[in-house]
N, C-alpha and C positions, 0 to 999 in steps of 0.2 A: 432495461441492458440487459440482453441476456446474460446467465449466468458466464461470470467467466470463469476460462479453466488459470491454472497457475501462472503457462505460459503467457498467457494475455495479460498476467498481473506485473510478470516479473519483467515483461518488452512496456509497457505501460509506464512501469516503475521505473524504469531504464530512459525513457525520455521524457521523464518529468524531473527526473534528478540533473537529467543530464542541461533544462531549462532553464532550472531554479540555482545550479553550483558548474555547472559547464562541465559536467565529468558522472560517469558511470560507470562502477565494475559491475560486475556478477557476484562478488562478498560484497559491498554496500546495499547490492537491491535489495537480495537474499533477506539480509538484515534490517534491511526499512521496510520490505513484506512481515518478518517475525516480527517486527515494534507493533506493527496493524494492527497482527493476528489478537497476540496478547492486553491490547490496551483499545480498542471497544473503545474511545471515547476519541472523535476528532478534538476538541482541543487538551483535552489528554499525551494526545500524537501530536499536535503539535510545539509541546508543551518539550515534550521527551526529544523532538529533531531540533529544536532548539538549545540544547545541551551538545549537540552533533553538530553547532554554528552553521544550521540552515539557518538564510534569510529571517532574521521576523519583519513579516511581512501577509500581503493579503495574498499572495501566490501560494505561499505554506500552506496556509489554513485553510486556503483549498483545495491543495495537495493532499493535506489529511486529510481532511470531508470527505476528497472522492476516494483514497485509499482507504479507510475505514469501513467505507459504502460497500466495494471492489470486496475487501478483503473478507469483510462477515454474510457476503453470495457465496463466498469461492468456500470459506471454512462452515458453513452450516447447509449450504444443497448437498442435499442427496446424488448419488453415484453412485451410478450403472450394480459395482460389486458389495455395493451396501443391500442390494436386491429392493431396491425402495421405488426403479422405474420401468 
């Protein structure tokens, strides 16, 4: 997977939330992305998502795992403004 941009991750999260719970909005998307940035563990993120009434399902666990992977790439990739590329 190529390193994602913030916009790509947000768009992907919005699509996934719409599939999981039938809705998504910018505030919810930003909140979930921030949770993933802080939680770095798919199991911990899935547990957090369950507290916000996402379904306790394999789909939610897959979403959490993929989101953590995308967030790790997003927040650990050097950017051109860091002077590292």
